[in-house]
C-alpha positions in Angstrom: 91.4 108.3 100.1 95.1 109.2 100.4 97.0 106.3 99.4 98.1 104.1 96.6 96.0 101.5 93.8 97.5 99.3 91.4 96.0 96.9 89.0 92.2 98.3 89.3 89.6 96.2 88.4 85.8 96.4 88.2 84.3 93.1 87.2 86.8 91.8 83.9 87.5 95.5 83.4 90.6 97.0 84.2 90.6 100.6 85.1 93.3 103.4 84.2 92.3 105.9 86.9 94.8 108.1 85.1 92.7 108.2 82.1 89.4 109.1 84.0 88.2 112.5 83.9 85.4 112.5 87.0 88.6 111.0 88.9 90.4 114.2 91.1 93.5 114.8 92.5 94.8 111.4 90.8 98.3 111.9 90.5 100.5 109.3 89.1 102.7 106.8 91.5 102.4 106.2 95.3 103.0 109.0 98.2 105.7 108.4 100.0 104.3 108.5 102.9 102.1 105.3 102.4 104.0 102.3 103.5 104.3 100.0 100.9 106.1 97.6 103.1 105.1 95.0 106.1 106.7 92.4 107.4 105.9 90.1 110.7 107.9 88.5 112.8 109.4 85.2 112.6 107.5 84.7 116.0 104.2 82.4 115.0 101.9 83.9 117.7 102.5 88.2 116.6 101.8 87.4 112.8 98.9 90.1 112.3 98.3 94.3 111.1 96.1 96.2 113.3 94.8 99.4 111.1 91.9 101.8 112.3 88.4 100.9 111.4 87.2 102.5 108.0 83.7 102.3 106.7 82.6 100.6 103.7 79.2 100.2 101.7 77.5 96.9 101.5 78.6 95.9 98.0 82.7 96.8 99.0 84.5 94.1 98.1 88.9 94.5 99.2 91.3 91.7 97.8 94.7 91.4 99.6 97.7 90.1 97.4 101.0 88.6 99.9 104.2 87.0 98.6 
């Protein structure tokens, strides 16, 4: 995985990947190659983001937060 994970929570437990000895290659901060902000135009017909497909296991759960 190449990206930025913040405030990881599994169930009711907060996970700090920096302190997890089994998490390999984890560094503090987000890579500069990752887009941290995306925006939509004022045109209501074009309010979407297209991303390439990703294969997930049957037990995967994702949360997206928008402001």
